[in-house]
C-alpha positions in Angstrom: 0.0 0.0 0.0 1.5 3.3 -1.1 1.1 6.3 1.1 2.0 9.9 0.4 2.8 12.3 3.3 2.1 11.8 6.9 -1.3 10.2 7.4 -3.7 11.9 9.8 -6.2 9.0 9.6 -6.6 5.8 7.7 -10.1 4.6 7.0 -11.3 1.0 7.6 -14.4 -1.0 8.1 -14.4 -3.6 10.8 -11.0 -2.1 11.7 -9.4 -4.1 9.0 -7.5 -2.8 5.9 -7.5 -5.8 3.6 -7.3 -3.8 0.4 -4.6 -4.7 -2.2 -2.2 -2.5 -4.2 -4.6 -1.4 -6.8 -5.5 2.1 -7.8 -8.5 2.4 -5.6 -6.7 1.2 -2.5 -3.8 3.5 -3.1 -6.0 6.5 -3.8 -8.2 5.7 -0.9 -5.3 5.9 1.6 -4.0 9.1 0.0 -7.5 10.5 0.1 -7.5 10.1 3.8 -4.1 11.6 4.5 -4.7 15.3 3.8 -7.1 17.4 5.9 -9.6 19.6 4.0 -12.1 21.8 5.7 -13.7 23.2 2.6 -17.5 23.3 2.9 -17.2 22.7 6.6 -17.1 18.9 6.3 -14.8 16.3 7.7 -13.6 15.0 4.4 -10.1 14.8 3.2 -8.5 15.6 -0.1 -5.7 14.4 -2.3 -5.1 17.9 -3.5 -4.7 19.8 -0.3 -1.3 20.4 1.4 -1.2 19.1 4.9 -1.7 22.0 7.4 -1.9 22.1 11.2 -5.5 21.6 12.1 -6.7 21.6 15.7 -9.9 19.9 14.7 -8.2 16.8 13.2 -4.9 16.1 14.7 -3.3 17.9 17.7 0.5 17.6 17.4 1.4 20.1 20.2 1.8 18.7 23.7 1.6 20.5 26.9 4.4 23.0 27.4 4.8 26.0 29.7 2.4 27.7 27.4 -0.2 25.0 27.6 -2.5 27.2 29.7 -3.0 29.3 26.6 -3.1 26.3 24.2 -5.6 24.4 26.3 -8.4 26.9 25.7 -7.8 26.9 22.0 -7.8 23.1 21.9 -11.0 23.0 24.0 -12.7 25.5 21.8 -11.9 23.5 18.7 -12.9 20.3 20.5 -16.4 21.5 21.4 -17.1 23.8 18.5 -19.9 21.6 17.1 -21.8 21.9 20.4 -23.5 25.2 19.6 -22.4 26.8 16.3 -22.9 25.5 12.8 -21.1 27.1 9.8 -23.1 27.9 6.7 -21.7 27.4 3.2 -23.2 30.7 2.2 -26.5 32.0 0.8 -28.9 29.5 -0.8 -28.1 28.5 -4.5 -29.6 30.9 -7.0 -29.2 33.9 -4.7 -27.7 36.8 -6.6 -24.4 38.1 -5.4 -23.9 41.9 -5.3 -20.6 43.1 -6.8 -17.7 42.2 -4.6 -19.9 40.5 -2.0 -18.8 37.0 -2.9 -15.3 37.6 -1.5 -16.7 39.2 1.6 -19.0 36.3 2.1 -16.2 33.8 1.6 -14.3 35.5 4.4 -17.3 35.7 6.6 -18.0 32.0 6.3 -14.3 30.9 6.6 -13.0 28.6 9.4 -10.6 31.4 10.4 -13.6 33.8 10.8 -15.4 31.3 12.9 -12.3 30.7 15.2 -12.1 34.5 15.7 -15.7 34.6 16.6 -15.4 31.8 19.1 -12.3 33.2 20.7 -13.8 36.7 20.8 -14.1 38.4 24.2 -17.6 38.6 25.8 -19.1 42.1 25.5 -15.7 43.4 24.1 -13.8 42.8 27.3 -12.2 40.0 29.4 -10.0 37.2 28.3 -11.0 33.8 27.1 -13.6 32.3 24.8 -17.2 33.6 24.5 -18.8 31.1 26.7 -22.3 32.0 25.5 -21.5 30.0 22.4 -21.1 26.7 24.2 -23.2 24.2 26.0 -22.8 23.6 29.8 -21.0 20.3 29.1 -18.6 22.1 26.8 -17.9 24.8 29.3 -17.1 22.2 32.0 -14.8 20.4 29.6 -12.8 23.6 29.1 -12.6 24.1 32.8 -11.2 20.5 33.2 -8.6 21.1 30.5 -7.4 24.1 32.4 -7.0 21.9 35.5 -5.0 19.4 33.5 -2.8 22.2 32.2 -2.1 23.4 35.8 -1.3 19.8 36.8 1.2 19.4 34.0 2.9 22.6 35.1 3.0 21.4 38.7 5.0 18.3 37.7 7.1 20.0 35.1 10.2 19.9 37.2 9.9 16.2 37.8 9.2 15.7 34.1 12.3 17.7 33.2 14.4 15.5 35.6 12.9 12.4 34.0 14.2 13.4 30.6 12.9 13.9 27.1 11.2 10.5 27.0 8.7 11.6 29.7 7.8 14.7 27.7 7.5 12.8 24.5 5.3 10.1 26.0 3.0 12.6 27.6 2.6 14.4 24.3 1.6 11.1 22.7 -1.0 10.6 25.4 -2.4 14.0 24.7 -2.4 13.3 21.0 -4.4 10.1 21.5 -6.8 12.0 23.7 -7.2 14.7 21.0 -7.9 12.2 18.3 -10.8 10.8 20.2 -12.0 14.3 21.2 -12.1 15.4 17.6 -13.2 12.2 15.8 -15.0 9.7 18.1 -18.5 8.7 17.4 -20.3 7.3 20.4 -22.7 4.6 19.3 -24.1 4.3 22.8 -24.5 8.1 23.2 -22.7 8.1 26.6 -19.7 10.2 25.4 -19.4 13.4 27.5 -16.9 16.2 26.7 -16.5 17.0 30.4 -15.9 13.3 31.3 -13.4 12.9 28.5 -11.4 15.9 29.8 -11.6 14.4 33.3 -10.2 11.2 32.0 -7.1 12.8 30.6 -6.3 14.3 34.0 -7.2 11.2 36.0 -5.0 8.9 33.8 -1.9 11.1 34.0 -2.4 11.5 37.8 -2.7 7.7 38.2 0.9 7.6 36.8 2.0 10.4 39.1 2.3 12.7 36.2 5.2 10.8 34.5 5.3 8.3 31.7 9.0 7.3 31.6 8.7 4.2 29.4 6.8 3.1 26.3 5.1 0.5 28.5 3.8 3.2 30.7 2.5 5.2 27.7 0.7 2.1 26.2 -0.9 1.3 29.5 -2.0 4.9 30.0 -3.6 5.1 26.5 -5.3 1.8 26.9 -6.7 2.8 30.3 -7.9 6.1 28.8 -9.7 4.4 25.8 -11.3 1.8 28.0 -13.5 4.4 29.6 -15.3 5.0 26.3 -17.2 1.7 26.6 -16.6 1.2 22.9 -15.2 -2.3 22.1 -13.9 -1.1 18.7 -11.9 1.8 19.9 -8.5 0.7 21.3 -4.8 1.2 21.4 -2.6 -0.9 19.1 1.1 -1.4 19.9 3.5 -0.9 17.0 3.6 -4.5 15.8 -0.2 -4.8 15.9 -0.6 -1.5 14.2 1.6 -2.6 11.4 -0.2 -5.9 11.0 -3.5 -4.0 10.9 -2.2 -1.9 8.0 -0.7 -5.0 6.4 2.8 -3.6 6.8 4.7 -6.1 9.0 8.5 -5.9 9.4 10.5 -8.6 7.8 11.2 -10.3 11.2 7.4 -10.5 11.7 6.7 -12.4 8.5 7.6 -15.9 9.8 5.5 -15.3 12.9 2.5 -14.3 10.7 2.9 -17.3 8.5 2.8 -19.6 11.5 -0.2 -17.7 12.7 -2.0 -18.4 9.5 -1.8 -22.2 9.8 -4.4 -23.5 12.2 -8.1 -24.0 12.9 -9.5 -20.5 12.1 -11.2 -19.7 15.3 -11.5 -16.3 17.0 -12.2 -16.8 20.7 -13.7 -14.3 23.2 -14.0 -14.2 27.0 -14.5 -17.1 29.4 -18.2 -18.1 29.4 -20.2 -18.2 32.6 -20.9 -21.9 32.1 -17.3 -22.8 31.2 -15.2 -22.7 28.1 -14.8 -19.7 25.9 -17.3 -17.9 23.6 -16.6 -18.3 19.9 -16.6 -14.8 18.4 -16.5 -16.1 14.8 -15.0 -18.8 12.7 -12.8 -17.6 9.8 -14.7 -17.8 6.5 -13.5 -20.9 4.7 -11.6 -22.3 7.7 -11.5 -25.8 9.1 -13.6 -24.6 12.1 -16.3 -23.3 9.8 -16.3 -26.6 7.9 -16.8 -28.4 11.2 -19.9 -26.4 11.9 -18.6 -24.1 14.6 -20.5 -20.8 14.7 -20.5 -17.5 16.6 -21.9 -17.8 20.1 -20.9 -21.5 20.5 -18.8 -22.4 23.6 -15.4 -24.0 22.9 -14.8 -26.3 25.9 -11.4 -27.9 25.1 -8.7 -28.4 22.6 -7.0 -31.9 22.7 -8.5 -32.4 26.1 -7.2 -29.1 27.6 -9.9 -26.9 29.0 -9.7 -23.6 27.2 -11.0 -21.5 30.1 -7.8 -22.3 32.0 -5.5 -20.9 29.3 -4.3 -17.4 28.4 -4.9 -16.1 24.9 -1.3 -16.8 23.8 -1.5 -20.4 25.1 -4.7 -20.9 23.2 -3.1 -19.6 20.0 -0.3 -22.1 20.5 -2.8 -25.0 20.8 -4.7 -23.9 17.7 -1.6 -23.5 15.5 0.4 -26.4 14.2 1.7 -28.0 11.1 -0.7 -28.1 8.1 -2.4 -31.5 8.0 -2.2 -32.2 11.7 -5.4 -32.6 13.7 -6.8 -31.2 16.9 -9.7 -32.7 18.9 -12.2 -29.9 19.6 -15.1 -30.1 22.1 -17.7 -27.5 21.9 -21.3 -26.7 22.9 -23.5 -25.2 20.1 -25.3 -21.9 20.9 -29.0 -22.3 21.6 -30.1 -21.5 18.0 -31.7 -23.3 15.1 -28.2 -23.7 13.7 -27.1 -25.7 16.8 -29.3 -28.6 15.7 -27.7 -28.6 12.3 -24.2 -28.7 13.8 -25.1 -31.5 16.2 -26.7 -33.5 13.4 -23.7 -33.0 11.2 -21.4 -34.3 14.0 -23.7 -37.3 14.7 -23.8 -38.0 10.9 -20.0 -37.8 10.8 -19.8 -40.3 13.7 -22.1 -42.7 11.9 -20.0 -42.4 8.8 -16.9 -43.1 10.8 -18.4 -46.3 12.3 -19.6 -47.4 8.9 -16.2 -46.6 7.3 -17.8 -44.8 4.5 -16.0 -42.7 1.9 -14.2 -39.8 3.6 -14.8 -37.6 0.5 -18.3 -37.0 1.9 -16.9 -35.3 5.0 -16.2 -31.6 4.9 -12.6 -30.7 4.1 -10.8 -29.8 7.3 -12.9 -32.0 9.5 -11.9 -35.6 10.0 -14.2 -38.5 11.0 -11.8 -40.4 13.3 -13.7 -39.5 16.5 -16.7 -37.3 15.7 -19.4 -37.8 18.3 -22.2 -36.1 20.2 -22.7 -36.7 23.9 -25.0 -35.1 26.5 -23.5 -33.4 29.5 -26.1 -32.1 32.0 -28.6 -32.2 29.1 -26.5 -30.1 26.8 -25.1 -31.6 23.6 -21.3 -31.6 23.5 -19.8 -32.1 20.0 -16.4 -33.7 19.8 -14.6 -33.8 16.5 -11.1 -34.1 15.1 -10.4 -31.0 12.9 -7.5 -30.7 10.6 -5.3 -27.7 10.7 -4.5 -26.0 7.3 -3.4 -22.8 5.8 -5.9 -20.1 6.6 -5.3 -17.4 4.0 -8.2 -17.6 1.7 -8.9 -15.9 -1.7 -11.4 -13.1 -1.3 -13.8 -14.7 -3.7 -14.7 -18.3 -4.7 -17.0 -19.2 -7.6 -18.8 -22.3 -8.7 -21.4 -23.1 -11.3 -24.1 -25.3 -9.7 -26.2 -27.1 -12.3 -30.0 -26.9 -11.8 -33.1 -27.5 -13.8 -32.8 -28.6 -17.5 -29.4 -29.5 -18.9 -27.3 -26.4 -19.5 -28.8 -24.3 -16.8 -27.0 -23.3 -13.7 -26.9 -20.9 -10.8 -23.7 -18.9 -10.2 -22.6 -19.4 -6.6 -20.2 -16.8 -5.3 -18.6 -17.1 -1.9 -17.4 -13.6 -0.7 -15.0 -14.2 2.2 -14.2 -10.5 2.9 -14.2 -7.2 1.0 -11.0 -6.0 -0.5 -9.8 -4.8 -3.8 -9.5 -8.4 -5.0 -13.1 -8.9 -4.1 -14.3 -6.1 -6.3 -12.1 -7.2 -9.2 -13.1 -10.9 -8.9 -16.8 -10.0 -8.7 -16.6 -7.8 -11.7 -14.9 -10.7 -13.7 -17.6 -13.1 -12.5 -20.5 -10.8 -13.6 -18.9 -10.1 -17.0 -18.5 -13.8 -17.7 -22.0 -15.0 -16.5 -24.5 -12.1 -16.9 -24.9 -12.7 -20.6 -24.8 -16.5 -20.4 -28.3 -17.8 -21.4 -27.9 -20.8 -18.9 -27.3 -18.6 -15.9 -30.5 -18.3 -13.9 -29.1 -15.9 -11.3 -26.6 -15.5 -8.4 -26.2 -16.9 -4.9 -23.9 -14.6 -3.0 -22.7 -16.3 0.1 -21.7 -13.9 2.9 -21.9 -16.3 5.8 -19.0 -15.6 8.2 -17.9 -12.6 6.1 -16.4 -10.2 8.8 -16.4 -7.2 6.5 -13.3 -5.6 5.2 -12.9 -2.3 3.4 -16.1 -0.2 3.3 -15.3 1.4 0.0 -14.8 -1.9 -1.7 -18.2 -3.0 -0.4 -19.7 0.1 -2.0 -17.9 -0.6 -5.3 -19.1 -4.2 -5.3 -22.7 -3.2 -4.6 -22.7 -0.6 -7.4 -22.3 -3.3 -10.0 -25.9 -4.6 -9.1 -27.6 -1.2 -8.8 -28.9 1.5 -11.1 -27.6 5.0 -11.4 -29.1 7.2 -8.6 -29.6 4.3 -6.2 -28.4 5.0 -2.7 -25.9 2.4 -1.4 -25.5 3.7 2.2 -25.5 6.8 4.4 -23.0 8.0 6.9 -23.9 9.8 10.1 -21.5 11.5 12.5 -21.5 13.6 15.6 -23.8 13.6 18.7 -26.6 15.1 16.6 -26.4 12.2 14.2 -26.6 14.4 11.2 -26.3 12.6 7.8 -22.7 13.4 6.8 -22.5 11.5 3.4 -24.9 9.8 1.1 -23.1 7.1 -1.0 -25.0 7.1 -4.3 -24.4 5.2 -7.6 -23.2 7.7 -10.2 -22.3 10.3 -7.5 -19.3 8.6 -5.8 -16.1 10.6 -5.3 -13.8 10.0 -8.2 -10.7 10.3 -5.9 -11.8 7.0 -4.3 -13.7 5.3 -7.2 -11.8 6.4 -10.3 -13.0 3.6 -12.6 -16.3 1.9 -11.6 -17.7 -0.4 -14.3 -21.3 0.6 -13.7 -24.2 -1.9 -13.5 -23.2 -5.3 -14.6 -25.9 -7.6 -13.3 -29.7 -7.5 -13.6 -30.4 -11.2 -13.0 -32.0 -12.2 -9.7 -29.8 -12.4 -6.6 -30.1 -14.3 -3.3 -27.8 -13.3 -0.4 -26.9 -15.9 2.3 -26.1 -14.5 5.7 -25.6 -15.6 9.3 -24.9 -14.1 12.6 -21.2 -13.7 11.7 -22.0 -11.6 8.6 -20.8 -8.2 9.8 -19.7 -4.6 9.0 -19.0 -4.0 5.3 -20.8 -7.2 4.3 -23.9 -5.8 6.1 -23.6 -2.5 4.2 -23.4 -4.5 0.9 -26.4 -6.7 2.0 -28.5 -3.7 3.0 -27.8 -1.9 -0.2 -29.0 -4.8 -2.4 -32.0 -5.6 -0.3 -33.3 -2.0 0.2 -33.0 -1.4 -3.5 -35.0 -4.5 -4.3 -32.1 -6.3 -6.0 -31.8 -9.3 -3.6 -33.7 -11.5 -1.2 -32.0 -12.2 2.1 -31.8 -15.7 3.4 -30.3 -17.2 6.6 -30.0 -15.8 10.1 -30.0 -12.2 11.5 -26.6 -10.6 10.8 -24.1 -9.5 13.5 -25.1 -5.8 13.6 -22.0 -3.8 13.2 -22.6 -0.7 11.1 -19.8 1.2 12.6 -16.6 2.4 10.9 -13.2 2.9 12.5 -10.2 4.9 11.4 -6.6 4.1 12.3 -4.6 7.1 13.7 -0.8 6.6 13.9 1.1 7.9 16.8 4.5 9.3 15.9 4.2 7.9 12.4 3.3 4.5 13.9 6.5 4.2 15.9 4.4 4.4 19.0 1.7 2.3 17.5 -1.7 3.9 16.9 -5.3 4.1 18.0 -8.3 2.6 16.3 -11.3 4.9 16.8 -15.0 4.6 15.9 -15.7 7.7 13.9 -19.1 7.2 12.2 -22.1 5.0 11.7 -23.7 3.7 8.5 -27.3 3.4 7.7 -28.9 1.3 4.9 -30.5 3.2 2.0 -33.9 3.1 3.8 -32.3 4.6 6.9 -32.2 1.4 8.9 -29.6 1.5 11.7 -27.5 -1.7 11.4 -25.9 -1.1 14.8 -29.2 -0.1 16.6 -30.8 -2.0 19.5 -32.0 -5.3 18.2 -29.1 -4.9 15.8 -28.4 -6.7 12.5 -30.4 -7.4 9.4 -33.3 -9.8 9.7 -33.6 -12.3 6.8 -36.5 -12.4 4.5 -36.4 -16.2 4.7 -34.9 -18.1 7.6 -32.4 -20.9 7.1 -30.1 -22.4 9.6 -27.1 -24.2 8.1 -23.4 -23.5 7.6 -20.9 -23.9 4.7 -19.7 -27.5 4.9 -16.3 -26.8 3.3 -15.3 -26.6 -0.4 -17.3 -25.3 -3.3 -20.7 -26.8 -4.1 -20.7 -28.6 -7.5 -24.2 -29.9 -7.3 -27.4 -29.1 -5.4 -27.3 -32.6 -3.7 -23.8 -31.9 -2.4 -24.7 -28.3 -1.2 -25.9 -27.3 2.3 -29.5 -26.7 3.0 -29.4 -22.9 2.6 -27.8 -23.1 -0.9 -30.5 -25.6 -2.0 -33.2 -23.3 -0.7 -31.6 -20.2 -2.4 -31.4 -22.1 -5.7 -35.1 -23.1 -5.4 -36.0 -19.4 -4.8 -34.1 -18.4 -7.9 -35.8 -21.1 -9.9 -39.2 -19.6 -8.9 -38.1 -16.2 -10.1 -37.1 -17.3 -13.6 
């Protein structure tokens, strides 16, 4: 990924940049690197020269002059609380001679900053407090307290050395990023409380952060108060991996990490074991029938709730082709019955010594079994480790109906540049084929990816003028951007192919379909282009940006900055989150690509039947 200049923020969806080195990915990152306040929006521009911007990235730490800086920072931080800039008179209004230049000055950001910093009634120092809410005024007061505290420990900081000053400035920078950019999905964010947090965190370290470990702990403690699971501090190595820029010495470690079972585990469950957050799409765990919400009890007989995260990773990793015996309890959903039935079937096949080709790739039949423990079914199965990196898209033609007719099955594992390119190629090959009756797009266990690639992929199914998604930001939840086919920014989407598919579409989803894949799904369904089949989706319509600290040398912070709505205005992240299917179906991908309806899972068969009814 090529980057120009020093990035202020790097966009992502599901906190993952999985885009490849194509034009869109490179332009997308560049587009996010240069602040642009034209038209009073939060966009960025390829064409603008980077300039100091108190509303985007605060590079100046506390110094002896911080008492003066604090007020300026606070004013910038809370400016949206009471005053909204106008872009000028309504379109069509006639400008008197010379008035356009005067209006441009009157509506400039500089003029606004002068107004905010102006003295009340022409006298007295400080900002005009009448412009701010009570919460904003309290926030400014807390920042002054912080500034005074920094000055009170300045002698100790000077004795500590340059590292203490540099680390404190990085803490302030992380605080400012959140103050300027964070979107609180829960609505609990308070300007006063966030200013309090900065002071409390520094005080908890006695005003000094002598080591990088102290800095990382301080930033993590500060971000944990936001009650936002997607906003967090990433140490340098994790930050590089998130941006797909690992150091050479990290490559071998990452390769080892990508051979395993494909499970993402969460906290210890109240009833024992660990909660499965999601199986990796196309992984051995998925082929075995493990789903989000299941409880993993043991790996090779070792209880997982007695192990730390790194120990768990060590158990799941191993040579490709080796097996691990997994014991898990399905979540209490309709899909649990399918998983238990699959395991029971595998056990019967094992006893009968039937052909192993009927078993999902990645799952062996040596000791598959189901047993009841306190009335709950425990599934025990040998699962084969294998390389986990998967292509972004897998395609199969599944014959159906009279000879020569087929449905185009497309498995979308995540959204990146290769997803968009691969989907375009599939549509160009099959849309005009007389035997193609339609498309089954399988998004089960798709965790998301790059939002802009989901937008590009959706545009190939929609008409010009169709809305793909909407972005809202800020505590007022004002619509910030409408992503519309035919009106997408050229800087990010320089060469979209236009609508390539008009044949019917069925989307397969489950409770691990999340983020960018939900945006894609919502766009097609709300515009009447696809039926939705499966389970309710995960419900993550939030977007995060990556913000580097000291060019990534101190890691970075991943911050929730906006929320996406479907074209109809549905809040994917709202209470009762996720997208409900039009038709319920509980099954999971059994591994490999379907080559016939008989060999396909139940959801694929039902989707094919629905397409047959539409043709």
